[in-house]
N, C-alpha and C positions, 0 to 999 in steps of 0.2 A: 504494500500500500504506500502511496505517495505522501509527501508532506502536506498535502491538502486533505488528509484524513484526520478524523477525530474519533475517539472512542467514547461512546455514551454508556455510562454506568447507571442503569435505571433502578432506583429503589432498593439498593443493596444496603439496607438499614437493619439495625439490631432487631427490631420488632418482627421481621419476617421469620426469624428463627425461633420465635415463641408463639406462633399462631396456634389456634386450637387443632388444626389439621397440620401434620408435619409436611415440610417441604420434600419434594422429590430429590433424593440423594443430596442432602444439604452439605455434607462434608466435601464431596467432589465438586459440587457447584461452587462453593466458596473457594476451594483450592484453585479451580480453573479460572474463576474471575480474578483472583489475586494474581495468578500467573499472567493473565491477559493484561491487567493494569500495569504490572511490572514491565512487561514487554513493551507496551506503548510508551511508558515513561522513559525507558532505556533508549527508545528510538526517537525521542523528542516529539512524540505525537500528542496532540492536545487531548487531555482527558477531561471530559465534562461529566459532572455528577448531577443526576436528576433525582429530586426528592419529592415524594408525594405529600401533600397536605390534605388530610381528611377533614370532615366536618367537625365542628366543636363537639366534644364529648366522645369522639371516636379514638381508637387506639393510636391513630396516626394524626391526631389533631396537632396544630401548632403548639410547641412547648412540650409535647410528649417525649419521654425518653426513648420510646419505640422508633422515633424518627431519626435518631442519631445514626450517622453512617457507621457501618461496621468498621472496626479499627483496622482490619486487614486491607481495606481499600479506601480508607478515609481520605478526603481531599487534602492535597498539599497546597501550600501557599501558591497563588497564581492560577490554580485550576478552577475554572468556572463552576459555579453552583447555580442550578436552575430549579426553581420551585414550581410545582405543577399541582393542579387540583382536579385533573381528569386523567383517564388512562392515556390520552394523547400527550406526549411530552412537549408537543409544539403548541397545542391549543391553549390560549390565554397565558402563555409564558414568553420569556425572552429567548428561548432556545434558538429559534431561527436567526434572530439578529446576532446572537453570540457566534453562531457558526458562520454566517455570511461575512461578518466583520473580520473573522480570522481566515477567510478565504477557503473555507472547508467545502469540499465537493463530494467526499465519500465518508460514510459513517460505518463504524463497526459497533454493533449493538449487543449488549449483554444485560442481564439483570432479572427482575421479578415484576410481574407475574406473566408467565408465558402467554396465556389467553387474554390477558388484559393489556397492561401497559407495554409489553414487548410487541405483541401483535399490532396494536394500534399505532405505536410509535414507528415501527418498521413501515407500515402502509403509509402513514402520514409523511415520513421522510421521502419515500419513493414518489408520492404524489407531488411533493415540492421540488422534485428534480434531483434529489441526492441519489448517488449510487450507494447501495446498502449491502453490508455484509452482516449476516447473523451468525454468531459463534454458536453452533448447534448444541454444544455441551456447556454453555455459559449462560443459560437461562433456566428458570425453574418455576414451579408452581406447587399447588396442593391438589389433592383429589377433589372431585366434585360429586354430585349426586348421580352422575351418569358414567364418568370415566375416572380411571386411576390417573394419578399425576403423570406417570410414565407415558400413558396413552395421549394425554394432552400435549406433552412435549413432542412426542413422535409425530403427531398429527400436524402440529404447527411447523415443525422442521420440514415437513413435506409441502404444506399449503403455502408457506411464506416464500417458497422458491419462485413464486410468480413476481415477487417484489424485491427479493434479495438473493445474493449469493450465499447459500447456507452451507457452511463448512465447519468441521470440528476445530477446536483450539489449535491442534497440531498443524493445521493448514493456514492459520492466520499469520501473516508475515507483515510486520510493520517495517518500513524503510526509514533509516536515519536520514535526516535532512542533509542535502549536499551543502558543502561549505565552499 
């Protein structure tokens, strides 16, 4: 990936690891996202942290400790923070302006929740003209009334190929900027 690439880390906050329904493969998810963030930082790729704000009284309401970024991937000084209140990381947020001002044309997306914020953000990025890469083993969710979490992840890895290049972490390659 070129210097016009950014990594979007969507909703990797402490509260997702304490939900009533457990995450799909939480340890490998966190390990993979940590490796992806480390790789992006090493290559000088812009890492953008997206954080959901839920309604007042919800577990992800503003001020809730559940909204704190997981320490393994917490933002570093200079890394943009984007606050959102919908599954779409672009809607009613400053994400698009942050990316456009930085000259970003390609996004690599990772985070939570596969069928919500990841799906919606990938589609929205594509519709805004960004080239999108989805790290297939760097997003997760919980089970629902119909599907196990592993089925949700597998389904989205297939369906989102219409909007993104879906590849495992091992195939995500960030390029260091030319000097």
